[in-house]
C-alpha positions as CSV (number, residue, x, y, z in Angstrom):
1,M,19.8,-9.1,-7.3
2,E,20.9,-6.1,-9.2
3,I,18.6,-3.1,-9.6
4,K,19.3,-0.6,-12.4
5,F,19.6,2.9,-10.9
6,K,19.4,6.1,-13.1
7,R,20.6,9.3,-11.5
8,L,18.2,12.2,-12.4
9,H,19.7,14.8,-10.0
10,K,23.4,15.5,-9.4
11,D,23.0,14.9,-5.7
12,A,21.1,11.6,-5.9
13,K,22.5,8.9,-3.7
14,L,22.3,5.1,-4.2
15,P,20.0,3.6,-1.6
16,Q,22.0,2.3,1.3
17,R,21.4,-0.2,4.1
18,A,22.1,1.2,7.6
19,S,23.3,-2.3,8.7
20,E,24.0,-5.7,7.2
21,L,20.7,-7.1,8.4
22,A,18.5,-4.0,7.7
23,G,15.4,-4.9,5.8
24,G,15.2,-1.6,4.0
25,W,17.5,0.7,2.0
26,D,17.6,4.3,3.1
27,V,16.7,7.0,0.5
28,V,17.8,10.6,0.6
29,A,15.9,13.8,-0.5
30,T,17.5,15.7,-3.4
31,E,14.8,18.4,-3.6
32,M,11.8,19.4,-1.4
33,D,8.7,21.3,-2.4
34,D,6.1,22.3,0.1
35,K,3.8,23.8,-2.6
36,N,3.5,26.9,-0.3
37,S,1.6,24.9,2.3
38,R,2.3,24.4,6.0
39,D,1.1,20.8,6.0
40,F,2.5,19.3,2.8
41,M,5.9,18.3,1.6
42,I,7.2,16.5,-1.6
43,C,10.6,14.9,-1.2
44,K,12.1,14.1,-4.6
45,L,14.7,11.3,-4.5
46,G,16.5,12.2,-7.7
47,F,16.5,8.8,-9.3
48,A,14.6,6.3,-11.4
49,L,14.8,2.5,-11.1
50,E,14.2,-0.5,-13.2
51,I,12.4,-3.0,-11.0
52,P,12.6,-6.6,-12.3
53,E,9.5,-8.2,-13.7
54,G,7.7,-10.1,-10.9
55,Y,8.6,-7.6,-8.2
56,R,7.4,-4.3,-6.9
57,L,9.2,-1.5,-5.0
58,V,7.8,-0.5,-1.6
59,L,8.5,3.0,-0.2
60,V,7.9,3.6,3.6
61,P,8.7,6.4,5.9
62,R,11.6,6.2,8.4
63,S,10.6,5.1,11.8
64,S,11.8,8.4,13.3
65,L,8.8,10.1,11.6
66,T,6.7,8.6,14.4
67,K,8.2,11.2,16.7
68,T,6.4,13.9,14.7
69,Y,2.9,14.9,13.5
70,W,4.0,14.1,9.9
71,V,2.8,11.0,8.0
72,M,3.7,9.7,4.5
73,Q,0.7,9.8,2.2
74,N,-0.1,6.6,0.4
75,S,2.0,4.7,2.8
76,P,3.3,2.4,1.9
77,G,4.1,3.7,-1.6
78,L,4.3,1.3,-4.5
79,G,6.6,1.3,-7.5
80,D,5.6,-1.0,-10.3
81,A,8.1,-2.9,-12.5
82,D,7.1,-0.9,-15.5
83,Y,7.5,2.6,-13.9
84,R,10.6,4.5,-15.0
85,G,10.0,8.0,-13.6
86,E,11.5,9.7,-10.6
87,Y,10.7,8.3,-7.2
88,Q,9.4,10.7,-4.6
89,M,7.7,10.6,-1.2
90,R,4.8,12.8,-0.2
91,F,4.2,13.8,3.4
92,R,1.3,15.6,5.2
93,C,1.3,17.1,8.7
94,I,-1.6,16.3,11.1
95,P,-2.1,19.6,12.9
96,A,-1.8,19.7,16.7
97,D,-4.9,21.2,18.3
98,T,-3.0,23.4,20.8
99,D,-5.7,25.7,22.1
100,R,-8.8,24.8,20.1
101,E,-8.7,28.3,18.6
102,S,-5.7,27.7,16.3
103,L,-3.9,24.8,14.7
104,H,-0.2,24.2,15.1
105,Y,1.8,22.6,12.3
106,M,5.1,21.1,13.2
107,R,8.1,22.0,10.9
108,F,9.0,19.2,8.5
109,P,11.7,17.1,10.3
110,Y,14.0,16.5,7.3
111,L,16.2,18.7,5.0
112,V,17.5,18.1,1.5
113,G,20.3,15.6,1.9
114,D,18.6,13.8,4.8
115,R,17.4,10.2,4.7
116,V,13.6,10.5,4.4
117,G,12.4,7.0,3.9
118,Q,13.3,3.4,3.0
119,I,12.7,1.1,0.1
120,Y,12.6,-2.6,-0.4
121,L,11.3,-5.2,-2.9
122,E,8.4,-7.6,-2.7
123,K,7.6,-10.4,-5.0
124,V,4.4,-10.0,-6.8
125,I,2.2,-13.1,-6.7
126,P,0.1,-13.5,-9.8
127,M,-3.6,-13.9,-8.9
128,E,-6.8,-14.5,-10.7
129,F,-10.1,-13.6,-9.2
130,V,-12.9,-16.1,-9.7
131,E,-16.5,-14.9,-9.2
132,V,-18.6,-17.3,-7.0
133,D,-22.1,-17.2,-5.5
134,E,-21.0,-18.2,-2.0
135,L,-17.9,-18.1,0.2
136,S,-17.0,-20.7,2.8
137,D,-18.1,-20.1,6.4
138,S,-15.7,-19.0,9.1
139,D,-15.9,-18.2,12.8
140,R,-15.5,-14.5,12.1
141,G,-17.9,-14.4,9.2
142,S,-18.5,-10.8,8.0
143,G,-17.5,-9.2,11.3
144,G,-15.7,-5.9,10.6
145,F,-13.2,-3.7,12.4
146,G,-12.6,-4.9,16.0
147,S,-14.7,-8.0,15.6
148,T,-11.8,-10.4,16.7
149,G,-11.1,-8.8,20.1
150,N,-11.2,-5.9,22.4
151,G,-10.8,-2.7,20.3
């Protein structure tokens, strides 16, 4: 499947798979903006895409991010088939409580030119919601978080 790629920044890179069987394509930051904050980072990817109708783009952080206190906000990110703007990823740092008197914010682990995330496509399954008065019974019923096991 071909995906149309529009370069919006001179240093934008085509998404690349790290191996032949990789499930995601790595994306690289072309610009970073912390908005003068210790705990926030916007990574612009420098490109726009044309996602085929019936699909959506999913943006996820790299697994190496789990070694840090940083998380991708709105993870996973979602790109709709009708979106034509620049893709970006937004990250937030969870402060480490080092001495209960002050918070420590880890430096953002990536630089401009680094791989900051991955993208992949998912098929969108058309759905129609039908309002009913009752739902069928199940063993779990309306049990919420942790209701199927220990924890």
